[in-house]
Phi, psi and omega in degrees: 000126184288135180289141178295129180301144178276130178232177179296338178295343181266002178296125178298155176306134183250015180303130182087358180255151181242126182237144176243126177238121176274150185063039188278001186271351182201167171055223183301317183298319180293317179293325176296314180296317180303311185288328176292319177296321180299330182265008169105000179288149165276123189245125172273119181263103181266127178216167186283348176217156179298321182298318179293318180294317179294320179296318177300318178297318180296320179291323176293321179293336173295328179271321185230084186303330182270009184301141176258108190229145177230097176295144178210152180261123181216121173246105185292346178275005184223106184299330177295322177293320178299318180293317179298315182298313180300319180295323183289329187245017181264359183285337179249147179299149184239134181257327181227131174237110186246111180271098181249326189299143179197162168239155186219136169056044176300122193304317181240152180300123176234157179245148173285174177297340178267003176088016179264150171303136194301318181289318179293320181290317181285312187281334187236303186293320177301309178296326176300311181293322180297316180300316181296318182290326179269355185303320177298335180279342181294131180295132177273073181204158177303143180104338179283132183219148170247121184244126180248122180275120184253202182206150175298342178298342180295341177291338184263005193248165165216155177275116180264091184295341176265009182207037183301324182264011178057030180284333181273324180211135177229118171233123192305312190264292190268029169223289185292309180294312182300320179295322179295324182281329170296321176301318176305313185292317176300320179296314181301316182290316181293324177299316178295323177302317180288322177297316180297317181298329180271357182072024182282144176279349177295143183241138172251128176230170178218158182207157170226150186270004189071215176260091181260139180277102178224177179286354179298327183289339183247328183287330180281301182299336179072208187258001181280200182301318180300318179297320177297320179296316179295320178298316179295317178299318180300317181291322183286315187262348190313303187289329187273316192239008181238171176219163182286171185295328180298318178284326178298334179282347186297318178300323177297313181296322175299310180300328184278329193230334188292132178303329182276354175294126187263157176303130182077008182289155180228129191228144176206185180292151185264008181273192183305124179055022178065022183279324181208167179130197182257158186301139177202159174303139180241146179287134175288134175301144179308321182294338179275357182259003181280111179292326178297313180294323181295315179294318181294317180299316179304312181295319177298321181294319176299319179292316184292322184268339186070019181242131178237151176284143173280192180299140179275000000 
């Protein structure tokens, strides 16, 4: 007997819970925030500008007039912004921390204000630091989760410890972006490993959206050859192998809320090659299972960001 597909209608009531979604102004992040608000959560909408955060809130209220929303400004490519944001929103306990924001396939190597390669800094180091800074605010009780949104690109990657900032070699997609998303996956697994060792009830999970049609495919690659390739791929594969952002957000929502989501679990679409479909357990890439790489990356991340986790 075929199992009933998991949809947003199965999200348990979130009344009394507080959730933070990064990149909540568009795409997967907006749909994630929308469904959590629909189920009663108070949602912190993190975006790179106040205007984007406020616009996201206004659009959610069109769908959910009674939504409890807190817009906030967060630029994950700027550690000073990460610290300001964490300080502003750490006063109340937090039940869900969802790392969704990302940039993809930036055509030429760029640096953040802190001197990190933009994709590694935005997609991985910023979320690492944010988790550490907000860790004291996470409720020490069952149901509290940290969810990291990954990508199928992690299957193509390896962590180049001699090239973390892509200073020796820079390839936009299947090197720099893929490495940043493999780092996300290693972080999610290592965080759960440390939580379990400490006996913490907090859970770390990860998810990927498959091939979801969002502005990530166009805003990152830009208007050059990479942008043209993504646009062509979107037209060719769109109807067959991709899904809209609302469906792409389902694995994240499952990882964040489903009672059956397990500690350290990794979830993605259940369709062909994990490109589209409904949430299901996804296999971790072999490179994401290296405990040695995970520990070394964690230590490197603490050094690079200057941020350390408190007691688990």
